C-alpha positions in Angstrom: -72.6 -200.2 -115.6 -73.5 -198.3 -118.7 -76.0 -199.9 -121.0 -76.4 -199.7 -124.8 -79.9 -198.1 -124.5 -80.4 -194.6 -123.3 -80.9 -194.5 -119.5 -84.1 -193.0 -118.2 -84.9 -191.2 -114.9 -86.7 -194.3 -113.8 -83.4 -196.3 -114.3 -81.6 -193.8 -112.1 -84.3 -193.9 -109.4 -84.3 -197.8 -109.3 -80.5 -198.0 -109.1 -80.3 -195.3 -106.4 -83.1 -196.8 -104.3 -85.1 -193.6 -104.3 -88.2 -192.3 -106.1 -88.3 -190.5 -109.4 -89.3 -187.3 -107.6 -86.1 -187.4 -105.6 -84.0 -187.9 -108.7 -85.8 -184.9 -110.3 -85.0 -182.7 -107.2 -81.3 -183.7 -107.4 -81.2 -182.8 -111.1 -82.8 -179.5 -110.5 -80.7 -178.6 -107.5 -83.4 -178.6 -104.9 -82.2 -178.0 -101.3 -84.6 -180.5 -99.7 -82.5 -183.6 -100.4 -80.1 -185.2 -97.9 -76.5 -184.8 -98.9 -75.9 -188.6 -98.8 -78.9 -189.2 -101.1 -77.8 -186.5 -103.5 -74.3 -188.0 -103.7 -75.7 -191.4 -104.3 -78.0 -190.2 -107.1 -75.2 -188.2 -108.7 -72.9 -191.2 -108.7 -75.6 -193.4 -110.4 -76.3 -190.6 -113.0 -72.6 -190.7 -113.9 -72.5 -194.5 -114.0 -75.5 -194.8 -116.2 -74.6 -191.9 -118.4 -78.0 -190.4 -117.9 -78.8 -187.1 -119.5 -82.0 -185.4 -118.6 -84.4 -184.2 -121.3 -83.8 -180.5 -121.7 -87.3 -180.1 -123.1 -88.9 -181.9 -120.1 -86.8 -180.1 -117.6 -87.5 -176.7 -119.0 -91.2 -177.3 -119.1 -91.3 -178.6 -115.5 -89.4 -175.5 -114.2 -91.5 -173.1 -116.4 -88.3 -171.7 -117.9 -87.9 -170.3 -121.3 -86.2 -172.8 -123.6 -83.1 -171.4 -125.3 -80.7 -172.3 -128.1 -77.4 -170.7 -128.9 -76.0 -170.3 -132.4 -72.3 -169.7 -132.6 -71.2 -168.3 -136.0 -68.1 -166.5 -137.3 -68.5 -163.2 -139.1 -72.3 -163.0 -138.9 -72.3 -159.8 -140.9 -71.4 -161.7 -144.1 -74.4 -162.3 -146.4 -74.0 -166.1 -146.4 -74.2 -166.1 -142.6 -77.3 -163.9 -142.6 -79.0 -166.3 -145.0 -78.3 -169.3 -142.8 -79.3 -167.5 -139.6 -82.6 -166.5 -141.2 -83.5 -170.1 -141.9 -82.5 -171.3 -138.4 -84.2 -168.5 -136.5 -87.5 -169.1 -138.3 -87.6 -172.8 -137.3 -86.5 -172.1 -133.7 -89.1 -169.4 -133.3 -91.8 -171.8 -134.4 -90.5 -174.4 -131.9 -90.8 -171.8 -129.1 -87.1 -171.3 -128.4 -85.4 -168.1 -127.4 -82.3 -167.9 -129.6 -79.0 -166.2 -128.7 -76.7 -165.6 -131.7 -73.0 -165.4 -130.7 -70.7 -163.7 -133.2 -67.4 -165.4 -132.9 -65.3 -163.0 -134.9 -62.0 -164.4 -133.6 -60.7 -167.7 -132.3 -60.5 -166.1 -128.8 -64.2 -165.1 -128.9 -65.1 -168.6 -130.2 -63.3 -170.2 -127.3 -65.0 -167.8 -124.8 -68.5 -168.6 -126.1 -68.0 -172.3 -126.1 -66.7 -172.3 -122.6 -69.6 -170.1 -121.4 -72.3 -172.2 -123.2 -71.2 -175.4 -121.7 -71.6 -174.2 -118.1 -74.6 -175.2 -116.1 -78.0 -174.2 -117.5 -76.7 -171.7 -120.0 -78.5 -173.2 -123.0 -80.6 -176.2 -124.0 -78.8 -176.8 -127.3 -76.1 -175.4 -129.6 -75.8 -174.9 -133.4 -72.2 -174.6 -134.5 -72.5 -172.7 -137.8 -69.6 -172.4 -140.3 -67.1 -172.6 -137.5 -64.4 -175.2 -137.1 -63.8 -176.2 -133.5 -61.2 -178.6 -131.9 -61.9 -182.1 -130.8 -61.2 -180.9 -127.2 -63.9 -178.3 -127.5 -66.3 -180.8 -129.0 -65.6 -183.2 -126.1 -66.3 -180.5 -123.6 -69.7 -179.8 -125.1 -70.5 -183.5 -125.0 -69.4 -183.8 -121.4 -71.8 -181.0 -120.5 -74.6 -183.0 -122.0 -75.7 -180.1 -124.3 -77.1 -181.4 -127.6 -75.2 -179.9 -130.6 -75.5 -179.9 -134.4 -73.3 -178.5 -137.0 -74.2 -176.4 -140.1 -71.6 -175.8 -142.9 -68.9 -177.5 -140.9 -67.9 -181.1 -140.3 -67.7 -182.2 -136.6 -67.0 -185.9 -135.9 -70.0 -187.8 -134.5 -72.3 -184.7 -134.6 -75.4 -184.3 -136.8 -74.2 -182.0 -139.6 -75.7 -180.3 -142.6 -73.1 -179.6 -145.2 -72.4 -179.3 -149.0 -69.8 -181.0 -151.1 -67.4 -178.1 -151.7 -65.2 -180.0 -154.1 -68.2 -180.9 -156.2 -69.1 -177.2 -156.3 -65.6 -176.3 -157.6 -65.9 -179.0 -160.2 -69.4 -177.8 -161.3 -68.2 -174.2 -161.8 -65.1 -175.1 -163.7 -66.9 -177.6 -165.9 -69.4 -174.9 -166.9 -66.6 -172.5 -168.0 -64.9 -175.3 -169.9 -68.2 -176.2 -171.6 -68.4 -172.6 -172.8 -65.0 -172.9 -174.4 -62.7 -171.4 -171.9 -59.3 -173.0 -171.4 -57.4 -170.4 -169.4 -59.5 -170.2 -166.2 -58.3 -168.3 -163.2 -59.1 -169.1 -159.6 -59.5 -166.5 -156.8 -59.9 -168.0 -153.3 -59.1 -167.8 -149.6 -55.9 -168.6 -147.8 -56.6 -171.8 -145.9 -54.6 -173.6 -143.3 -54.7 -175.4 -140.1 -56.6 -174.1 -137.1 -54.4 -172.2 -134.7 -54.8 -169.7 -131.8 -55.1 -166.9 -134.3 -56.8 -168.5 -137.3 -60.1 -170.4 -137.7 -58.7 -173.0 -140.2 -61.4 -172.6 -142.8 -61.2 -175.3 -145.5 -64.0 -174.7 -148.0 -61.9 -172.7 -150.4 -59.3 -175.4 -150.5 -61.9 -178.0 -151.4 -63.3 -175.8 -154.1 -59.8 -175.4 -155.5 -59.5 -179.2 -155.5 -62.7 -179.4 -157.6 -61.3 -176.7 -160.0 -58.1 -178.7 -160.5 -60.0 -181.9 -161.0 -62.1 -180.4 -163.7 -59.1 -179.1 -165.6 -57.3 -182.4 -165.3 -60.4 -184.2 -166.6 -60.4 -181.9 -169.6 -56.7 -182.6 -170.3 -55.5 -179.2 -169.1 -52.7 -179.0 -166.6 -53.6 -176.5 -163.8 -51.4 -173.5 -164.2 -50.2 -172.2 -160.8 -49.8 -168.7 -162.2 -53.6 -168.6 -162.7 -54.3 -169.4 -159.0 -54.5 -166.5 -156.5 -55.2 -166.9 -152.8 -55.5 -164.2 -150.2 -57.6 -163.0 -147.2 -61.4 -163.1 -147.7 -63.0 -159.9 -149.0 -63.9 -158.1 -152.2 -61.0 -155.6 -152.0 -58.5 -158.4 -151.7 -60.1 -160.3 -154.6 -59.9 -157.1 -156.7 -56.2 -156.9 -156.0 -55.6 -160.5 -156.8 -57.6 -160.2 -160.0 -55.6 -157.2 -161.1 -52.5 -159.5 -160.9 -54.2 -162.2 -163.0 -55.4 -159.7 -165.7 -51.9 -158.2 -165.9 -50.3 -161.5 -167.0 -48.9 -161.7 -170.5 -51.5 -164.4 -171.2 -54.4 -163.5 -168.9 -57.3 -165.8 -168.1 -60.5 -165.5 -170.2 -62.6 -166.6 -167.2 -62.3 -166.6 -163.4 -63.9 -168.8 -160.8 -64.1 -167.3 -157.3 -64.9 -169.2 -154.1 -67.6 -166.8 -153.0 -69.9 -164.2 -154.5 -68.3 -161.6 -152.3 -65.0 -162.2 -154.0 -66.7 -162.2 -157.4 -67.6 -158.5 -156.6 -63.9 -157.8 -156.4 -63.2 -159.6 -159.7 -65.9 -157.5 -161.4 -64.6 -154.3 -159.9 -61.1 -155.1 -161.3 -62.5 -155.9 -164.7 -64.4 -152.6 -164.7 -61.4 -150.6 -163.7 -59.2 -152.2 -166.4 -61.9 -151.6 -169.1 -62.6 -155.3 -169.8 -66.0 -156.3 -171.1 -67.9 -158.9 -169.0 -68.7 -161.5 -170.2 -67.2 -160.7 -173.7 -63.6 -160.5 -172.5 -63.8 -162.0 -169.1 -66.4 -164.5 -167.7 -66.9 -164.7 -163.9 -68.5 -167.4 -161.8 -69.0 -167.0 -158.0 -70.1 -169.3 -155.3 -73.0 -169.2 -152.8 -75.8 -167.3 -154.7 -76.4 -164.7 -152.1 -79.4 -162.4 -152.8 -77.2 -159.8 -154.5 -76.0 -162.3 -157.0 -79.4 -162.4 -158.7 -79.7 -158.6 -158.6 -76.5 -158.1 -160.5 -76.8 -161.0 -162.8 -73.8 -163.0 -161.4 -73.3 -166.5 -162.6 -72.7 -168.7 -159.6 -72.9 -172.0 -157.8 -76.0 -171.9 -155.7 -75.8 -173.6 -152.3 -79.0 -173.6 -150.2 -77.9 -171.2 -147.6 -81.3 -170.6 -145.9 -82.2 -174.2 -146.2 -79.0 -175.3 -144.4 -80.1 -173.1 -141.4 -83.6 -174.6 -141.5 -82.2 -178.2 -141.5 -79.8 -177.5 -138.7 -82.5 -176.1 -136.5 -84.9 -178.9 -137.3 -82.3 -181.5 -136.4 -81.4 -179.8 -133.2 -85.1 -179.6 -132.3 -85.3 -183.3 -132.9 -82.4 -184.0 -130.5 -84.0 -181.8 -127.9 -87.2 -184.0 -128.2 -85.0 -187.0 -127.5 -85.2 -188.3 -131.1 -82.4 -189.9 -133.0 -81.2 -187.9 -136.0 -80.4 -189.8 -139.2 -78.5 -189.6 -141.4 -75.7 -188.1 -139.3 -74.2 -186.3 -142.3 -76.8 -184.5 -144.4 -75.4 -183.3 -147.8 -77.5 -180.6 -149.6 -77.5 -180.3 -153.4 -75.7 -177.6 -155.4 -76.8 -176.0 -158.6 -75.0 -174.0 -161.3 -76.9 -170.8 -162.1 -75.8 -169.2 -165.3 -76.6 -165.5 -165.6 -75.0 -162.5 -167.3 -71.4 -162.8 -166.3 -70.4 -166.0 -168.1 -70.4 -166.7 -171.8 -68.3 -168.1 -174.6 -64.9 -166.4 -174.9 -64.5 -163.7 -177.5 -62.7 -164.9 -180.6 -59.2 -163.6 -180.9 -59.0 -160.3 -182.8 -62.6 -159.4 -182.4 -63.1 -155.9 -181.1 -64.8 -155.2 -177.8 -68.1 -153.3 -177.9 -68.3 -151.4 -174.6 -67.9 -152.4 -171.0 -70.5 -155.1 -170.8 -72.2 -155.8 -167.5 -69.2 -155.1 -165.3 -69.9 -151.4 -164.7 -73.6 -151.9 -164.0 -72.7 -154.8 -161.7 -70.2 -152.7 -159.7 -72.7 -149.9 -159.5 -75.4 -152.2 -158.1 -73.0 -153.7 -155.7 -72.0 -150.3 -154.4 -75.6 -149.4 -153.8 -76.7 -152.6 -152.1 -73.7 -154.4 -150.7 -71.1 -153.7 -148.1 -68.7 -156.6 -147.3 -68.9 -155.9 -143.5 -71.8 -153.5 -143.2 -75.0 -155.2 -142.3 -75.2 -153.0 -139.2 -74.9 -155.9 -136.8 -72.5 -156.1 -133.9 -69.0 -157.4 -134.6 -68.6 -159.2 -131.3 -70.8 -160.5 -128.5 -74.2 -162.2 -128.5 -77.4 -161.0 -130.0 -80.1 -161.7 -127.5 -83.8 -161.5 -128.1 -83.4 -163.5 -131.3 -86.6 -165.3 -130.5 -88.7 -163.8 -133.2 -86.0 -162.5 -135.4 -86.6 -163.3 -139.1 -84.8 -162.4 -142.3 -86.4 -158.9 -142.6 -85.4 -158.0 -139.1 -81.8 -159.1 -139.7 -81.6 -157.0 -142.8 -83.5 -154.0 -141.5 -80.3 -152.8 -139.9 -78.4 -152.8 -143.2 
């Protein structure tokens, strides 16, 4: 009985043999509807695949419209940037926003289950968070509009970047400067399990790194690749291993600016001049990157949040969103931490920018210290903007 076009409330009324007002009362749970009528209308709603407009329903009931954003590790700078963009758009659209910090797979599962229950939210933005096909199917069955930002979900409007292209871009820049021994510091990836999220961006950036080396006629050297848990401290330890090799790299590409801080800290501790003896390129272009002069691959973090919120708002208005997959552009930003390698035998002249970089990072950056809750939802995000998010830092 399902049709190719989207069913309307008038279709439900006609097929049920009742008026539009009766269908509306059934949808809104009104008590002044006979049980037999209610059951008949509910059956037709299911047969037609009718989904009521969340916007119209909220306005008719006089309820505050709400949107939930589910994001892992929202204290990370990249998450703060994305949230700032999304919150600005949702505030302008008049939505009350709840930000759910899914800092573990268990918390993710809890939030998704709660948000798909009756009348919990009008729409959901899944941000940087892989979810299973089973969980996505549950959201769809609940009739809750959903979009994705920084993560690919099948059949869902998504705003993403090409991570492999980003790895290619960073490595090509270092090759163009004359580097041949280029190290890589990234995250441990893997499949999604009960205890791991299954992030894949680092792996795709590694694929771009390998592709660039192969295109330049250089065989990727496994000894120059280091993977470990996300974080500056872990990146510092991995970099110490790389720089301790008999033939260490002259440049290192890291899969995030946060990890680049660890690389720079290791270079400073070992007395290496940056960029004279070691060039460093990060990924993301968080605000601190410009402050410390870090060369990096810029992805439009705030704009990705803006686009995700715009696309969800369009869905809530009943509009179609095209293209389904929106890919944002990347840009290589060369600053003070990348340059041509120092010729062999040339003496170093001081510590370069590494010490100043580390000092700036210590003053302005904490890997997990933005002063925001580690778990739970942040309510009253309705008028939260970037300044409010950071005021707690």
